[in-house]
C-alpha positions in Angstrom: 0.0 0.0 0.0 1.3 3.4 -0.8 1.6 6.3 1.6 0.6 9.9 0.7 2.8 12.2 2.7 0.4 15.1 2.5 -2.3 13.0 4.2 0.1 11.8 6.8 1.0 15.4 7.7 -2.7 16.1 8.2 -3.2 13.3 10.7 0.1 13.6 12.7 -1.7 15.4 15.5 -4.3 12.7 16.0 -2.0 9.6 15.9 -1.7 7.6 19.1 1.8 6.9 20.6 3.4 4.0 18.7 0.6 3.9 16.1 2.1 3.0 12.7 0.7 4.2 9.3 0.4 1.3 7.0 -0.9 3.2 3.9 -3.3 5.7 2.5 -6.0 5.7 -0.1 -7.7 8.6 -1.8 -11.0 9.1 -3.5 -10.5 9.7 -7.3 -11.0 13.2 -8.6 -12.8 12.1 -11.8 -15.0 9.1 -12.5 -17.9 7.5 -10.7 -18.0 8.5 -7.0 -15.0 10.9 -7.4 -14.8 14.3 -5.9 -13.1 17.0 -8.1 -12.6 19.6 -5.4 -12.3 17.9 -2.1 -11.5 14.1 -2.3 -11.8 12.1 0.8 -8.7 10.3 2.0 -8.3 7.3 4.3 -5.2 6.9 6.4 -4.8 3.2 7.3 -2.9 2.6 10.6 -2.1 -0.6 12.4 -4.9 0.2 14.9 -7.7 2.1 13.1 -8.9 4.0 10.0 -8.6 7.7 10.0 -10.9 9.2 7.4 -10.2 12.8 6.3 -13.4 14.5 5.2 -12.4 17.7 3.5 -15.0 20.5 3.4 -15.2 24.1 2.2 -12.8 23.5 -0.7 -10.3 21.8 1.5 -10.0 24.6 4.1 -11.7 22.6 6.8 -10.8 19.0 7.7 -12.9 16.6 9.8 -11.3 13.5 11.1 -13.5 10.4 11.4 -11.8 7.6 13.4 -12.9 4.0 13.2 -11.0 1.4 15.3 -10.8 -2.0 13.7 -12.4 -3.6 16.8 -15.6 -1.7 16.2 -15.9 -2.8 12.5 -18.2 -5.8 12.1 -18.0 -6.3 8.4 -16.4 -4.9 5.2 -17.6 -5.4 1.7 -16.1 -4.4 -1.7 -18.0 -3.4 -4.8 -15.7 -3.4 -7.8 -16.6 -1.3 -10.8 -15.0 -0.9 -14.2 -13.5 2.5 -13.4 -13.7 2.8 -9.6 -14.7 0.7 -6.6 -16.4 1.3 -3.3 -15.7 -0.1 0.2 -18.6 -0.5 2.6 -17.8 -0.6 6.3 -20.4 -1.8 8.9 -19.9 -0.5 12.4 -22.3 -1.4 15.2 -23.3 1.3 17.7 -21.7 4.2 15.9 -23.8 7.3 15.6 -22.9 10.8 14.3 -24.5 13.7 12.6 -22.0 13.7 9.7 -19.3 11.7 8.1 -19.2 8.1 6.8 -21.9 6.7 9.1 -24.2 9.8 9.5 -27.7 9.8 10.8 -27.4 6.5 12.6 -26.6 4.4 9.5 -24.8 1.2 10.4 -22.9 0.9 7.1 -20.9 3.6 5.4 -19.5 3.8 1.9 -16.1 5.1 0.8 -16.6 5.4 -2.9 -14.7 6.6 -5.9 -11.5 4.6 -5.0 -9.1 3.2 -7.5 -9.9 -0.5 -7.9 -6.5 -1.7 -6.6 -6.7 0.7 -3.6 -10.2 -0.4 -2.7 -9.2 -4.1 -2.8 -6.1 -3.5 -0.6 -8.2 -1.5 1.9 -10.9 -4.2 2.1 -8.3 -6.9 2.4 -6.4 -5.1 5.2 -9.6 -4.5 7.2 -10.6 -8.1 6.8 -7.2 -9.2 8.1 -7.5 -6.9 11.1 -11.0 -8.4 11.8 -9.6 -11.9 11.4 -6.8 -11.1 13.9 -9.4 -9.9 16.4 -11.3 -13.2 16.1 -8.3 -15.4 16.6 -6.8 -15.9 20.0 -3.1 -14.9 20.1 -2.0 -18.4 21.2 -3.5 -19.8 17.9 -1.3 -17.7 15.7 1.8 -19.6 14.8 4.9 -17.7 14.0 8.5 -18.2 13.1 11.3 -16.0 14.4 11.9 -12.9 12.1 14.8 -13.4 9.7 15.4 -11.1 6.7 16.9 -13.8 4.5 14.2 -16.5 5.2 12.4 -18.2 2.3 9.0 -16.6 2.4 7.0 -19.3 0.6 7.5 -22.8 2.1 5.0 -25.6 1.7 1.9 -23.5 1.0 2.8 -21.0 3.7 4.5 -17.6 3.6 6.4 -16.1 6.4 6.2 -12.3 7.1 9.5 -10.6 6.6 8.6 -8.0 9.3 7.3 -10.2 12.2 7.9 -13.7 11.0 4.3 -14.9 11.3 3.2 -17.9 9.3 0.6 -16.9 6.7 -1.3 -18.7 3.9 0.6 -18.6 0.6 -2.4 -16.8 -1.0 -2.4 -14.0 1.6 -1.5 -10.4 0.5 -1.1 -9.1 4.1 0.3 -10.6 7.3 -2.4 -11.9 9.6 -0.4 -10.8 12.7 1.1 -7.3 11.9 -0.8 -6.4 8.6 2.4 -5.8 6.6 2.3 -6.5 2.9 3.6 -9.9 2.0 6.1 -10.3 -0.8 5.5 -12.6 -3.7 
């Protein structure tokens, strides 16, 4: 996942201590669901999503924060030109933003297809981590030179966790897995 430094600068003041930015995605400026003047950005951290809702031609920024442990489901709608990610959050109520007026599911639309797929996969992995007890996660000691694909499994180069060979992101730390 790529990281947009401008979006990172905008959220520096709301990051938690030791919170790591894993990537960013931005709404397209043109195409279905896009926003020409004030595209929405999502900063993806290891602990939560930080959604930058820009208003008043980008002069005002609202931060919407959704911790992974409050997300109950995520769904991806792929289009020809752009895609949407739908996030379901239980018990979240606000007057504006992604889940305004008590809606349980919010849409981040107008994303590049690849970005939307990576975002949905990352959220799914974070939800999967939450549902698995830590003792059940098997891992190998981290080693930079280790063979990453052995017998249908892939080991994360960052934390050494054992992952399915078909996984794109580490199930333990969320890092992108090399192919």
